[in-house]
RODO-2510 file (C-alpha; in nm, 4 decimals, decimal comma):
residues 255
     n   res          X          Y          Z
     1     x     1,2326    -3,5953    -7,6409
     2     x     1,4678    -3,3604    -7,8240
     3     x     1,4292    -3,1060    -7,5443
     4     x     1,4876    -3,3693    -7,2757
     5     x     1,8010    -3,4932    -7,4529
     6     x     1,9316    -3,1367    -7,4885
     7     x     1,8818    -3,0769    -7,1171
     8     x     2,0507    -3,4054    -7,0226
     9     x     2,3420    -3,3329    -7,2568
    10     x     2,3769    -2,9838    -7,1086
    11     x     2,3986    -3,1276    -6,7561
    12     x     2,6693    -3,3697    -6,8701
    13     x     2,8617    -3,0920    -7,0481
    14     x     2,8571    -2,8723    -6,7378
    15     x     2,9256    -3,1371    -6,4745
    16     x     3,1622    -3,3732    -6,6569
    17     x     3,4446    -3,3608    -6,9094
    18     x     3,2555    -3,5725    -7,1638
    19     x     3,2857    -3,4211    -7,5147
    20     x     2,9127    -3,3809    -7,5733
    21     x     2,9061    -3,0173    -7,6746
    22     x     2,8359    -3,1053    -8,0368
    23     x     2,5071    -3,2650    -7,9323
    24     x     2,3750    -2,9394    -7,7906
    25     x     2,1367    -2,7279    -7,9995
    26     x     2,2558    -2,3985    -8,1443
    27     x     2,0759    -2,2187    -7,8619
    28     x     2,1231    -2,4415    -7,5525
    29     x     1,8571    -2,4258    -7,2806
    30     x     1,9361    -2,2454    -6,9546
    31     x     2,1279    -2,4601    -6,7089
    32     x     1,8405    -2,4375    -6,4608
    33     x     1,6223    -2,6364    -6,7007
    34     x     1,8828    -2,9148    -6,6958
    35     x     1,8967    -2,9359    -6,3157
    36     x     1,6711    -3,2434    -6,3159
    37     x     1,9511    -3,4292    -6,4980
    38     x     2,2268    -3,3471    -6,2472
    39     x     2,1906    -3,6956    -6,0897
    40     x     2,2373    -3,8517    -6,4344
    41     x     2,5727    -3,6789    -6,4588
    42     x     2,6483    -3,8208    -6,1155
    43     x     2,5675    -4,1704    -6,2380
    44     x     2,8230    -4,1320    -6,5172
    45     x     3,0896    -4,0060    -6,2775
    46     x     3,0133    -4,2777    -6,0233
    47     x     3,0255    -4,5497    -6,2873
    48     x     3,3699    -4,4301    -6,3949
    49     x     3,4954    -4,4649    -6,0387
    50     x     3,3228    -4,7995    -5,9887
    51     x     3,4760    -4,9357    -6,3100
    52     x     3,8262    -4,8432    -6,1955
    53     x     3,7561    -4,9928    -5,8538
    54     x     3,6410    -5,3186    -6,0168
    55     x     3,9569    -5,3240    -6,2268
    56     x     4,1608    -5,2852    -5,9098
    57     x     3,9803    -5,5795    -5,7507
    58     x     4,0345    -5,7981    -6,0572
    59     x     4,4040    -5,7149    -6,0826
    60     x     4,4685    -5,7692    -5,7124
    61     x     4,5655    -5,4138    -5,6233
    62     x     4,5845    -5,3288    -5,2525
    63     x     4,2676    -5,1703    -5,1157
    64     x     4,4225    -4,8279    -5,0604
    65     x     4,5681    -4,8112    -5,4116
    66     x     4,2481    -4,9221    -5,5812
    67     x     4,0418    -4,6768    -5,3764
    68     x     4,2710    -4,3849    -5,4582
    69     x     4,2597    -4,4717    -5,8277
    70     x     3,8797    -4,4941    -5,8145
    71     x     3,8532    -4,1504    -5,6531
    72     x     4,1032    -4,0213    -5,9093
    73     x     3,8810    -4,1508    -6,1893
    74     x     3,5843    -3,9514    -6,0586
    75     x     3,8015    -3,6401    -6,0347
    76     x     3,9232    -3,6952    -6,3905
    77     x     3,5650    -3,7380    -6,5117
    78     x     3,4650    -3,3979    -6,3711
    79     x     3,7914    -3,2132    -6,4137
    80     x     3,7958    -3,1615    -6,0372
    81     x     3,5007    -2,9231    -6,0714
    82     x     3,3419    -2,9909    -5,7334
    83     x     3,6735    -3,0332    -5,5528
    84     x     3,7647    -2,6858    -5,6790
    85     x     3,4411    -2,5510    -5,5332
    86     x     3,5143    -2,7111    -5,1965
    87     x     3,8657    -2,5627    -5,1900
    88     x     3,7430    -2,2140    -5,2855
    89     x     3,4704    -2,2193    -5,0216
    90     x     3,7184    -2,3352    -4,7573
    91     x     3,9535    -2,0515    -4,8485
    92     x     3,6634    -1,8073    -4,8334
    93     x     3,5984    -1,8884    -4,4686
    94     x     3,9112    -1,6885    -4,3864
    95     x     3,7423    -1,3642    -4,4894
    96     x     3,6144    -1,1322    -4,2166
    97     x     3,3191    -0,9970    -4,4161
    98     x     3,0788    -1,1317    -4,6783
    99     x     3,2404    -0,9181    -4,9485
   100     x     3,5898    -1,0361    -4,8538
   101     x     3,4803    -1,4011    -4,8526
   102     x     3,3346    -1,3713    -5,2013
   103     x     3,6488    -1,1932    -5,3208
   104     x     3,8722    -1,4701    -5,1859
   105     x     3,6541    -1,7365    -5,3482
   106     x     3,6944    -1,5723    -5,6894
   107     x     4,0733    -1,5782    -5,6615
   108     x     4,2115    -1,8577    -5,8806
   109     x     4,4935    -1,9217    -5,6343
   110     x     4,4437    -2,1821    -5,3629
   111     x     4,5230    -2,1140    -4,9990
   112     x     4,6082    -2,3301    -4,7011
   113     x     4,2419    -2,3800    -4,6042
   114     x     4,1630    -2,5025    -4,9543
   115     x     4,4583    -2,7423    -4,9583
   116     x     4,3617    -2,8861    -4,6208
   117     x     3,9985    -2,9280    -4,7280
   118     x     4,1032    -3,1134    -5,0443
   119     x     4,3482    -3,3415    -4,8630
   120     x     4,0906    -3,4316    -4,6000
   121     x     3,8047    -3,4801    -4,8473
   122     x     3,9953    -3,6892    -5,1015
   123     x     4,1806    -3,8841    -4,8346
   124     x     3,8662    -3,9642    -4,6387
   125     x     3,6767    -4,0703    -4,9511
   126     x     3,9575    -4,3063    -5,0463
   127     x     3,9842    -4,4407    -4,6913
   128     x     3,6103    -4,5118    -4,6750
   129     x     3,6096    -4,6880    -5,0132
   130     x     3,9144    -4,8908    -4,9064
   131     x     3,7257    -4,9924    -4,5906
   132     x     3,4544    -5,1384    -4,8157
   133     x     3,7060    -5,3196    -5,0363
   134     x     3,6038    -5,6564    -4,8955
   135     x     3,2510    -5,5939    -5,0277
   136     x     3,3248    -5,4696    -5,3806
   137     x     2,9605    -5,4695    -5,4930
   138     x     2,8656    -5,2464    -5,2005
   139     x     3,1616    -5,0158    -5,2618
   140     x     3,0783    -4,9801    -5,6323
   141     x     2,7075    -4,9316    -5,5623
   142     x     2,7891    -4,6694    -5,3004
   143     x     3,0097    -4,4738    -5,5386
   144     x     2,7421    -4,4671    -5,8089
   145     x     2,4405    -4,4052    -5,5866
   146     x     2,5994    -4,1338    -5,3769
   147     x     2,7499    -3,9576    -5,6782
   148     x     2,3959    -3,9240    -5,8146
   149     x     2,2228    -3,8369    -5,4869
   150     x     2,4754    -3,5683    -5,3941
   151     x     2,4197    -3,3944    -5,7271
   152     x     2,0453    -3,3949    -5,6691
   153     x     2,1251    -3,1781    -5,3678
   154     x     2,2941    -2,9305    -5,5999
   155     x     1,9681    -2,8917    -5,7918
   156     x     1,7820    -2,8313    -5,4655
   157     x     2,0397    -2,5713    -5,3610
   158     x     2,0044    -2,3911    -5,6915
   159     x     1,6267    -2,3865    -5,6438
   160     x     1,6075    -2,2865    -5,2773
   161     x     1,9081    -2,0574    -5,2268
   162     x     1,9393    -1,7087    -5,3807
   163     x     2,2558    -1,6195    -5,5711
   164     x     2,5194    -1,4702    -5,3418
   165     x     2,6405    -1,2284    -5,6103
   166     x     2,5221    -1,0834    -5,9373
   167     x     2,7840    -1,2589    -6,1511
   168     x     2,9097    -1,6159    -6,1616
   169     x     2,7603    -1,9559    -6,2306
   170     x     2,5184    -1,9500    -5,9383
   171     x     2,3457    -1,6445    -6,0819
   172     x     2,3793    -1,7239    -6,4518
   173     x     2,2353    -2,0748    -6,4119
   174     x     1,8941    -1,9436    -6,3135
   175     x     1,6423    -2,1083    -6,0833
   176     x     1,5158    -2,4601    -6,1571
   177     x     1,1430    -2,5181    -6,1631
   178     x     0,9700    -2,6963    -5,8781
   179     x     0,9041    -2,9948    -6,1062
   180     x     1,2653    -3,0075    -6,2258
   181     x     1,3931    -3,0018    -5,8677
   182     x     1,1478    -3,2755    -5,7697
   183     x     1,2674    -3,4930    -6,0584
   184     x     1,6300    -3,4428    -5,9541
   185     x     1,5523    -3,5416    -5,5955
   186     x     1,3507    -3,8430    -5,7123
   187     x     1,6347    -3,9628    -5,9352
   188     x     1,8864    -3,9134    -5,6556
   189     x     1,6683    -4,1032    -5,4100
   190     x     1,6191    -4,3851    -5,6599
   191     x     1,9956    -4,4118    -5,7133
   192     x     2,0421    -4,4713    -5,3394
   193     x     1,8364    -4,7887    -5,3721
   194     x     2,1358    -4,9684    -5,5279
   195     x     2,3708    -4,9410    -5,2273
   196     x     2,0756    -4,9818    -4,9882
   197     x     1,9875    -5,3168    -5,1443
   198     x     2,3406    -5,4383    -5,0678
   199     x     2,2906    -5,3721    -4,6947
   200     x     2,1419    -5,6141    -4,4394
   201     x     1,8380    -5,3872    -4,3860
   202     x     1,7672    -5,2119    -4,7173
   203     x     1,4837    -4,9813    -4,6083
   204     x     1,6629    -4,8614    -4,2962
   205     x     1,9831    -4,8304    -4,4952
   206     x     1,8157    -4,6221    -4,7659
   207     x     1,6673    -4,3864    -4,5081
   208     x     1,9998    -4,3519    -4,3278
   209     x     2,1926    -4,2803    -4,6486
   210     x     1,9384    -4,0218    -4,7629
   211     x     1,9426    -3,8578    -4,4193
   212     x     2,3233    -3,8428    -4,4113
   213     x     2,3476    -3,6778    -4,7540
   214     x     2,0671    -3,4320    -4,6790
   215     x     2,1989    -3,3397    -4,3338
   216     x     2,5501    -3,2650    -4,4614
   217     x     2,4218    -3,0558    -4,7499
   218     x     2,1736    -2,8660    -4,5344
   219     x     2,4519    -2,7919    -4,2856
   220     x     2,6739    -2,6514    -4,5592
   221     x     2,3854    -2,4579    -4,7185
   222     x     2,3013    -2,3011    -4,3829
   223     x     2,6623    -2,1908    -4,3413
   224     x     2,6657    -2,0428    -4,6909
   225     x     2,3454    -1,8506    -4,6253
   226     x     2,4886    -1,7055    -4,3066
   227     x     2,8370    -1,6323    -4,4383
   228     x     2,7703    -1,5434    -4,8025
   229     x     2,3992    -1,4687    -4,8256
   230     x     2,3295    -1,7433    -5,0780
   231     x     2,4812    -1,9872    -5,3232
   232     x     2,7570    -1,9697    -5,5816
   233     x     2,8970    -2,2340    -5,8125
   234     x     3,1602    -2,3040    -5,5465
   235     x     2,8935    -2,3511    -5,2797
   236     x     2,7059    -2,5994    -5,4989
   237     x     3,0274    -2,7923    -5,5669
   238     x     3,1069    -2,8038    -5,1965
   239     x     2,7535    -2,9284    -5,1270
   240     x     2,8141    -3,2171    -5,3649
   241     x     3,1417    -3,3069    -5,1967
   242     x     3,0112    -3,2954    -4,8415
   243     x     2,6952    -3,4878    -4,9315
   244     x     2,8861    -3,7661    -5,1043
   245     x     3,1406    -3,7906    -4,8254
   246     x     2,8745    -3,8033    -4,5532
   247     x     2,6921    -4,0737    -4,7437
   248     x     3,0081    -4,2835    -4,7791
   249     x     3,0808    -4,2563    -4,4067
   250     x     2,7231    -4,3604    -4,3312
   251     x     2,7598    -4,6532    -4,5699
   252     x     3,0619    -4,7863    -4,3830
   253     x     2,8798    -4,7493    -4,0518
   254     x     2,5778    -4,9377    -4,1878
   255     x     2,7905    -5,2126    -4,3419
***
């Protein structure tokens, strides 16, 4: 149990801004061993957004304002970690060669492609949540379930994709075990049951949500393999963003 707690705490330390570093052992486990707990970090982030959304409903805020605040709460909970990855990957697409793309992605400055990707991603997430404002339970369940499921995809990417470069988070994290990846995917799939149960046809809804998240993340992973030769921390963050966004769009279509 001590090892499991250390791994869960490590996932929360890496993927959120929660001050849990003091709960880590003197020699923390490799991040790959904590990959099974990535969906748990997603649950925490999703609950933060859902709580702000519920507060907006109770105080009578307009749908757009409450949705933007809810998305802002998730960004605050992670420090914009995954949004940063999406922006860096978008900027990297402007490179003509693999080496140039990786060089651009390591640059701390953000370019026009990154800005556009962030505006579209954040704006579309808020618009989708606002569209569900009339069904607050479904909107909250979608935020929590998809935040968890999209982070399960990060664990799968870390397992199945080779590091694109020798340095960086994607290489330093290591490779999760088959069992750890399976646990992450199982937890992510289980989290999707909450929004699915709020839909008219829960089983069909669950399958559609899982398919939407997986398809978006596989599409991005395929592009990263072709353009970069593997994964980086930025690629994993972008996978989380695209998976969550695809799932939210699917949720609106199903509702």
